[in-house]
C-alpha positions in Angstrom: 97.4 78.7 114.7 98.1 78.0 118.1 98.0 73.9 118.7 97.4 72.7 122.8 99.4 69.4 123.4 97.9 67.8 126.3 97.6 64.0 127.4 99.4 63.3 123.6 96.2 64.9 122.2 96.6 67.6 120.1 93.9 70.3 120.1 93.3 73.6 118.0 93.0 77.1 119.7 89.2 78.6 118.6 91.0 80.6 116.2 91.3 78.1 113.0 93.1 78.5 109.8 89.6 79.1 108.1 89.3 82.3 109.7 92.1 83.6 108.6 91.1 82.7 104.9 87.6 84.1 105.5 89.4 87.0 106.5 91.6 87.7 103.9 88.8 87.7 101.5 86.8 90.1 102.8 89.9 92.8 102.9 91.2 91.4 99.1 89.0 92.2 95.9 89.0 90.9 92.5 90.4 92.6 89.9 87.0 92.8 88.6 85.9 95.2 92.0 89.5 96.5 91.7 88.5 98.4 88.6 84.7 99.4 89.8 86.2 100.7 92.8 88.4 102.6 90.7 85.3 103.8 88.4 83.2 104.6 91.4 86.3 106.8 92.9 86.8 108.7 89.3 83.2 109.6 89.5 83.5 111.2 93.0 85.8 114.0 92.3 86.3 115.0 96.1 87.6 112.0 96.9 90.8 112.3 94.6 90.9 115.7 93.8 92.8 117.5 96.5 92.7 120.9 94.1 89.1 121.5 94.9 88.0 124.3 97.3 87.5 122.6 100.8 83.8 123.1 100.8 83.7 120.6 98.1 85.8 118.1 100.0 85.3 118.5 104.0 85.0 115.6 105.9 81.2 114.9 106.0 80.9 115.0 102.2 84.2 112.8 101.8 82.7 110.2 104.3 79.6 110.1 103.0 81.1 109.3 99.1 83.0 106.9 100.4 79.3 105.0 101.8 78.0 105.6 98.1 81.3 103.5 96.6 80.0 101.1 99.1 77.2 100.8 98.2 78.2 100.8 94.4 79.8 97.9 94.8 76.7 96.0 96.5 78.4 96.1 100.4 81.3 94.0 99.1 83.5 96.7 100.8 83.3 98.6 103.8 83.4 102.1 103.2 86.8 102.4 105.7 88.1 99.4 103.6 87.4 101.4 100.4 89.3 103.8 101.1 92.2 102.2 102.1 92.5 99.9 99.1 92.1 103.2 97.1 95.3 104.5 98.7 97.3 101.6 97.5 96.1 101.4 94.4 97.0 105.3 94.6 100.3 104.5 95.5 100.7 102.2 93.2 100.3 104.2 90.7 102.0 107.0 92.0 104.8 104.8 91.9 104.9 103.7 88.2 103.9 107.0 87.0 107.4 108.1 89.0 109.0 105.0 87.1 108.3 106.5 83.9 109.9 109.7 84.1 113.0 107.8 85.2 116.1 107.8 83.0 116.2 104.6 81.5 118.9 101.8 83.2 119.3 100.6 86.8 117.2 103.3 88.3 114.3 102.2 85.9 113.1 99.2 87.4 109.3 98.6 85.6 109.5 97.2 82.5 105.6 96.5 82.0 102.6 98.7 83.0 100.5 97.5 85.9 97.5 96.4 85.0 95.0 99.1 86.3 97.5 102.3 85.0 95.5 103.1 82.3 91.7 103.1 84.5 94.2 105.7 86.9 95.0 107.6 84.3 92.7 110.2 85.4 94.9 110.8 88.6 97.9 112.1 86.3 97.4 115.4 86.8 96.4 115.6 90.1 99.0 112.8 91.4 101.0 114.0 94.1 104.6 113.2 93.2 107.1 113.0 96.2 110.9 114.1 95.0 
């Protein structure tokens, strides 16, 4: 938030801190909503299974499926935001999954499982593991 100082008066810029908080609220999801997002994506295999034939996961189909996910979450998140959030969850799952496969000791950083790990198990076989 920018403050303008004029004649010993402090004026707030039109961009207030409450606006920032509201925007963050819209971007973040509760644990339950994240869980619902994962379950809705799981139901729509073309969104996560890259081994499917291209005709089942073309851009029109995928766009429609993300719209359905958004609607299933009562519009609490846009289709684009749902896609971004799921990518983030997928990346976290992949890091946890890779950590499991490392030797014990200094290479292995995580000792407890991530709270969405079980819900994301469906990604195990199709998870793209970077080496």
